[in-house]
N, C-alpha and C positions, 0 to 999 in steps of 0.2 A: 603862219603868220598870225600866229591870234595879241601876240606882240600892238601889233597892226593897228587889232582890231580895235573901234567905238566903243565899247563895251566888251565887260567882261561875260567871263561865260555865265559866270554866275547871275548875274543884272540879263541875260537874256533870256534867260533859261526864266525869271521875274516875267519880264517881257513878253514875252509868248504867254507864256499863265495866265500876265491879263488882259493881254488879249483875248485871246481862249474865251475868259468869264466874262469878259464886255462883248461877244458875238453870242454864245451862247442863254446869254443876258436879254440878247433881241433886242444892244445897240453899237453893232459892229462899229470897231473904227476905219476911218479913210486911211488911205495909201501916206495922204501926208503930212495927216497927222503925228505920223508913229513917230519920223527923227523928232517931233519935238518930245514926245517924253519921249523920248534914246536920249537926251540931252539932258533932259527933268529929273531922268537917274543917275547921269550920270557927277551932274552936277553936285553927288550926296555925297563925295568919293573924298575923299581930303582935303588937303586946299594942296597937295602936291601933286596928287595925281590929279586931278580935276580938268577937264577939255573949257579951252576957250567958247570955240566957238560951237555949236552947234555939228552936225556930223555930216559929207556932202551930200550934192542928186542925187545921185546915185545909192544911195547905200540904203533906201527901205527895198529896192529891187534887189537890191547882194543879200539882206537881211533873211525875206524872201526865199532866197534859193539855199539860206542854210538851213531851213528854218520851213518843212515842206511842208508839216500839220496847219500852217497857218497858209491858205487858197486865198483870195478875191475872188470876189461875185459884183453881179451893178445888183442894184437893186433898184425893182421893175417898181412900179406905181401900181398904185389902186389903177382899181378899173369905176371910168365917172359914176358907169350906171350903181357897178356896190360900195361904192364910197356914200355915194344921195341917199338907200334903202335903207344899210344901215349907220348911218353919223347921228341920226336926228335922235332916238330915242338913248342915246349914250348921252351928250350936251343936254 
């Protein structure tokens, strides 16, 4: 099924590397933005092999299943009492 995949193997490895790097820097990428990143990567191909439209609506979930090293997490907001005591010194 590699011929039917939206990105090539090398492009998917590059996307995984970028996502892991962003996560390690404390700036995780939301799942709904991953297809946009894939589309921008695919648009850099030669004009004969370039896709016309972004990946489908279920592409991000399938991408996550192909790469188990990526994990989706919910981000918790900081408690207001902790926020109030620590933010004033920094501002």
